[in-house]
C-alpha positions in Angstrom: 74.7 112.7 112.4 74.3 115.1 115.3 77.9 114.2 116.5 79.2 114.9 113.0 77.5 118.3 112.9 78.9 119.1 116.4 82.4 118.1 115.3 82.2 120.0 112.1 80.9 123.2 113.7 83.4 123.0 116.5 86.3 122.7 114.1 84.9 125.4 111.8 84.7 127.9 114.7 88.0 126.9 116.3 90.2 126.6 113.2 88.8 128.0 110.0 92.0 127.2 108.1 92.0 123.6 109.1 88.3 123.3 108.3 88.9 124.9 104.9 91.6 122.3 104.2 89.2 119.5 105.1 86.7 121.0 102.6 89.5 121.0 100.0 90.0 117.3 100.6 86.3 116.8 100.1 86.3 118.7 96.8 89.4 116.7 95.6 87.6 113.5 96.6 84.6 114.5 94.4 87.1 115.3 91.6 88.6 111.8 92.0 85.1 110.3 91.8 84.5 112.1 88.5 87.9 110.9 87.3 86.9 107.4 88.3 83.8 107.6 86.1 85.4 109.2 83.0 89.0 108.1 83.0 89.6 104.4 82.1 93.4 104.4 82.7 94.6 101.8 85.2 97.8 101.5 87.2 98.8 98.1 88.7 95.4 96.7 87.9 93.2 99.4 89.3 91.9 102.8 88.1 94.4 105.5 88.6 91.9 107.6 90.6 91.1 104.9 93.3 94.2 105.6 95.3 93.9 109.4 95.5 90.2 109.0 96.3 91.0 106.9 99.3 93.7 109.3 100.5 91.5 112.3 100.1 88.8 110.7 102.2 91.2 109.3 104.8 93.3 112.5 105.1 90.2 114.7 105.4 88.8 112.5 108.2 92.1 112.5 110.1 92.5 116.3 109.8 88.9 116.8 111.0 89.5 114.4 113.9 92.6 116.1 115.0 91.0 119.5 114.7 88.2 118.4 117.1 90.4 116.5 119.5 92.8 119.4 120.0 89.9 121.4 121.4 89.9 119.0 124.4 93.5 119.8 125.3 94.3 122.8 127.6 96.7 124.3 125.0 97.0 128.0 124.3 95.3 129.3 121.2 98.7 129.9 119.6 99.8 126.3 120.2 96.6 124.9 118.8 96.9 127.1 115.7 100.5 126.0 115.1 99.7 122.3 115.4 96.5 122.6 113.3 98.2 124.5 110.6 101.2 122.2 110.4 99.1 119.0 110.3 96.5 120.3 107.8 99.0 122.0 105.4 101.5 119.1 105.4 98.8 116.5 104.7 97.3 118.7 102.1 100.6 118.9 100.2 100.9 115.1 100.5 97.5 114.4 99.0 98.1 117.0 96.3 101.2 115.1 95.3 99.2 111.8 95.2 96.5 113.4 93.1 99.1 115.0 90.8 100.9 111.6 90.3 97.6 109.9 89.6 96.8 112.5 86.9 100.1 111.6 85.2 99.2 107.9 85.5 102.2 107.0 87.6 102.8 105.7 91.1 103.1 108.2 94.0 104.5 105.8 96.5 107.8 103.8 96.0 108.3 105.5 92.7 112.0 106.3 92.0 111.8 105.8 88.2 113.0 109.4 87.7 114.7 112.0 89.8 111.5 114.0 89.9 109.4 111.1 91.0 111.9 110.2 93.6 112.0 113.7 95.0 108.2 113.7 95.3 108.2 110.4 97.1 110.9 111.7 99.5 108.9 114.9 100.1 105.9 112.8 101.1 108.1 110.8 103.5 109.2 114.1 105.2 105.7 115.4 105.4 104.5 112.2 107.1 107.5 112.2 109.4 106.5 115.6 110.7 103.0 114.3 111.4 104.4 111.3 113.3 106.3 113.6 115.5 103.1 115.4 116.3 101.5 112.1 117.1 104.3 111.5 119.7 103.6 115.0 121.1 99.9 114.1 121.5 100.7 110.8 123.2 102.8 112.5 125.9 100.4 115.4 126.3 97.5 113.0 126.7 99.4 111.2 129.5 100.5 114.4 131.1 97.4 116.6 131.0 93.8 116.5 132.1 91.6 116.7 129.0 88.2 118.4 129.0 86.4 115.1 128.8 85.6 112.0 130.9 88.5 109.8 132.0 87.3 106.9 130.0 87.2 109.0 126.8 90.7 110.5 127.6 92.0 106.9 128.0 90.4 106.0 124.6 92.1 109.0 123.0 95.5 107.9 124.4 95.0 104.3 123.1 93.9 105.8 119.8 97.1 107.8 119.5 99.2 104.8 120.4 97.4 102.7 117.8 97.9 105.5 115.2 101.6 105.6 115.9 101.8 101.9 115.4 99.9 102.2 112.1 102.4 104.9 111.0 105.2 102.5 111.9 103.7 99.9 109.7 103.8 102.6 106.9 107.5 102.9 107.6 107.8 99.1 107.1 106.3 99.5 103.7 108.7 102.3 102.8 111.6 100.1 104.0 110.7 97.3 101.6 109.5 99.8 98.9 106.2 97.9 98.5 103.0 97.1 100.5 102.7 93.4 99.5 104.6 90.5 101.0 105.3 87.4 99.1 103.9 88.8 95.8 104.5 91.9 93.7 102.3 94.9 94.4 99.2 95.0 92.3 97.3 92.0 91.1 94.1 90.6 92.5 92.6 92.5 95.4 89.5 93.3 97.4 87.1 95.8 95.8 88.0 99.5 96.3 90.7 99.0 99.0 92.5 96.5 96.6 94.1 94.6 99.6 95.8 91.6 98.1 93.9 88.3 98.0 96.9 86.3 96.9 99.6 87.5 99.3 100.3 89.5 102.4 99.3 93.2 102.4 100.6 95.6 105.1 98.1 98.2 104.1 95.5 96.4 106.2 97.3 96.9 109.5 98.2 100.4 108.3 94.6 101.2 107.6 93.1 100.0 110.9 96.0 101.6 112.8 95.5 105.0 111.3 91.7 105.0 112.0 92.1 103.8 115.6 92.0 107.5 116.6 88.4 107.7 115.4 87.1 104.2 116.2 88.3 103.8 119.8 87.3 107.3 121.1 83.9 107.0 119.3 83.4 103.6 121.1 84.2 105.3 124.4 81.8 108.1 123.7 79.0 105.7 122.7 79.7 103.7 125.9 79.5 106.8 128.1 76.2 107.8 126.5 74.6 104.3 126.6 75.9 102.8 129.8 75.0 104.5 133.0 77.7 103.0 135.3 80.8 104.0 137.2 83.8 105.6 135.6 85.9 102.6 136.7 83.7 100.2 134.8 83.8 102.4 131.7 87.5 102.6 131.9 87.8 98.8 132.2 85.6 98.3 129.1 87.5 100.8 127.1 90.8 99.1 128.0 89.4 95.7 126.9 88.1 97.2 123.6 91.4 98.9 123.0 93.3 95.8 123.6 91.0 93.8 121.3 91.4 96.4 118.5 95.1 96.5 118.9 95.3 92.7 118.8 93.3 92.7 115.6 95.9 95.1 114.1 98.7 93.0 115.4 97.1 89.9 113.8 96.7 91.5 110.4 100.3 92.7 110.6 101.6 89.3 111.5 99.4 87.7 108.8 100.7 90.1 106.2 104.4 89.5 107.2 103.8 85.8 106.7 102.7 86.5 103.1 99.1 85.5 103.9 96.1 87.5 102.5 93.4 88.7 104.9 90.8 87.0 102.6 92.0 84.5 100.0 90.1 84.3 96.8 
C-alpha cells in the first residue's frame, strides 16, 4: 500500500492533469459497476458493462504507471507534460467510446455495422496507434538514457516496454482478423469476468499479460532490490530470467490461442 501511495502522490504532484484523468477512469469504473448491478442487458453472452469496466480499470492503471515511470527519465518538464497529456487524453477518449458503445448495447471493437460505428472503431485504432508510437519512444529512450533508478530496475522497465509493445502487436492481430477468438466465433462460454474463451483460442490472454508487463516486471525488480541484498550483477541476472520467463508465458498463450486452443478448457 505504501508503494501505491508513493506512486499516486508522485503522479499527482508531477502531472495533475494525468492524475485527474486517472481519477476519471476510477469514477467511470464505479459507474460501470453500478451498471453491472442494475442493467441486465447482455452482449455476446456477457453483461454490456463488463467490457468497459475492464477497460476503465486497465486504462487507469496504465496511465498511472506511465505517469510515475516518466518521472524516472531525465526529460525536460515540457517533454514530460506533452507525453503525459497525449497518453492520458487519447486513452480517455478511447475508454469514453467504449463506455458510450456499451450504453447503446453494441460492440465497440470490430463493429462496422453502421458508418458511425465503423468511424468510432477506426478512431480507437488511431488513438491506440499514437500510444504504440510512444511505447517505441520509451523503448529507445530507456536504452539510450540513464534513468534515476537502479540498473536492475531500469532493465526491468526496458523489458516491460518491450513486452507491452508485443502485447499491442497482439492487439493488432485481433484487429487484422476482426475478432479476438480463433477457431470459434467471439462470445460464447468463457472464464468469469475476463470471459476468455474456454472452447477456442483467445488472443486477449496474450494481449492482457503483454499490456500489464510494464507493471509486473518492474514491480518484481523493485521487490527483488528491497528483499535481496546482493550485487547489482546478480539482481540484473534474476530480472533477465524473470523477464524471459514472463515473455515465454505470453508467447505460449499466443501460440496456444493461434492453434485455436483455450487456456482452460471447460
